C-alpha positions as CSV (number, residue, x, y, z in Angstrom):
1,M,119.3,120.5,125.6
2,K,121.8,120.9,122.8
3,C,121.6,117.2,121.9
4,Y,117.8,117.5,121.8
5,F,118.0,120.2,119.1
6,I,120.5,118.2,117.1
7,A,118.4,115.1,117.2
8,L,115.3,117.1,116.3
9,F,117.2,118.7,113.3
10,I,118.3,115.3,112.0
11,L,114.7,113.9,112.3
12,L,113.2,116.8,110.5
13,S,115.8,117.2,107.8
14,P,114.7,115.9,104.4
15,T,116.4,112.8,103.3
16,V,117.9,112.4,99.8
17,N,117.2,109.2,98.0
18,A,118.3,108.0,94.5
19,T,114.6,108.4,93.5
20,D,114.9,112.2,94.2
21,F,117.1,112.3,91.0
22,D,114.8,110.2,88.9
23,S,113.4,111.3,85.6
24,I,110.9,109.7,83.2
25,F,112.5,107.9,80.3
26,E,110.9,106.5,77.1
27,G,112.6,104.5,74.5
28,K,113.6,101.2,73.1
29,Y,114.6,98.3,75.4
30,T,116.5,95.3,74.0
31,W,117.4,92.1,75.8
32,G,119.4,89.1,74.6
33,H,122.7,87.3,74.9
34,E,125.3,90.0,75.9
35,A,122.7,92.7,75.5
36,H,120.5,94.5,78.1
37,S,120.1,98.0,76.8
38,F,117.9,101.0,76.5
39,T,118.0,103.8,73.9
40,P,115.9,106.9,74.7
41,C,113.5,108.1,72.0
42,G,115.2,110.4,69.5
43,S,118.7,109.6,70.9
44,D,121.7,107.8,69.5
45,E,123.0,107.0,73.0
46,S,122.5,103.5,74.4
47,Y,122.7,102.5,78.0
48,W,123.3,99.3,79.8
49,V,120.2,98.6,82.0
50,S,120.2,98.0,85.7
51,F,117.2,97.1,87.9
52,D,116.1,94.9,90.7
53,W,112.5,94.0,91.4
54,A,111.3,97.2,89.7
55,G,111.9,95.8,86.2
56,Q,111.4,92.1,86.8
57,A,107.8,91.9,85.5
58,M,108.8,93.9,82.4
59,Q,111.7,91.6,81.6
60,D,109.6,88.5,82.3
61,F,107.0,89.8,79.8
62,Y,109.8,90.4,77.2
63,K,111.2,86.9,77.6
64,R,107.8,85.3,77.2
65,N,106.6,87.4,74.2
66,F,109.6,88.4,72.0
67,K,109.4,87.0,68.5
68,T,113.0,87.5,67.2
69,P,116.3,87.7,69.1
70,Y,117.2,91.3,70.2
71,Q,113.7,92.6,69.3
72,T,113.2,96.1,70.6
73,M,110.3,96.9,73.0
74,Y,109.0,100.3,73.9
75,L,109.6,101.0,77.5
76,K,108.6,104.0,79.8
77,F,110.1,104.1,83.2
78,R,111.2,106.3,86.1
79,G,114.9,106.1,86.7
80,H,118.3,107.8,86.5
81,I,121.6,107.6,84.8
82,L,124.3,106.3,87.1
83,D,127.8,107.8,87.3
84,E,129.6,104.5,87.9
85,K,132.5,102.7,86.4
86,V,131.3,99.7,84.4
87,D,133.0,96.6,83.1
88,G,132.2,93.6,80.9
89,F,129.5,94.0,78.2
90,A,128.4,97.3,79.8
91,E,131.6,99.0,78.7
92,Q,130.4,99.0,75.1
93,Y,127.5,101.4,76.0
94,D,127.3,105.1,76.7
95,G,126.6,104.6,80.3
96,L,124.5,102.8,82.9
97,I,120.8,103.5,83.5
98,R,118.9,102.4,86.6
99,I,115.1,101.6,86.5
100,S,113.3,102.6,89.7
101,E,109.7,102.1,88.5
102,V,108.3,100.7,85.2
103,K,105.4,102.9,83.8
104,G,104.6,100.9,80.7
105,Y,105.9,98.6,77.9
106,S,104.8,97.2,74.6
107,F,106.3,95.6,71.5
108,E,104.4,98.2,69.5
109,Q,106.7,101.3,69.1
110,P,104.9,104.6,69.3
111,I,105.2,106.7,66.1
112,N,106.9,109.5,68.1
113,C,109.6,107.2,69.4
114,Q,112.1,106.5,66.8
């Protein structure tokens, strides 16, 4: 009987996923040789970007449509800042940010995002 209650407790307990800690971010995304970064609107901090399938369509759009190297693109996404040790080019940034879901992007920067 005791095992039944423990199993029931585990099944009914809420699970914690990385997406539970996600926030909505808006800012400038830049891609190029040795650069894969995001700077939130109104911030001086710049983050190395990490994503899997969630950001692939956005990055493909960027690669097909950029006009100049390292051109900034407006990006809105759901994600979170990771507390991980970084190396390589990512060491030159203020941290690592993970994209969980892209909400929108455009090469036209909104006036309120500088």
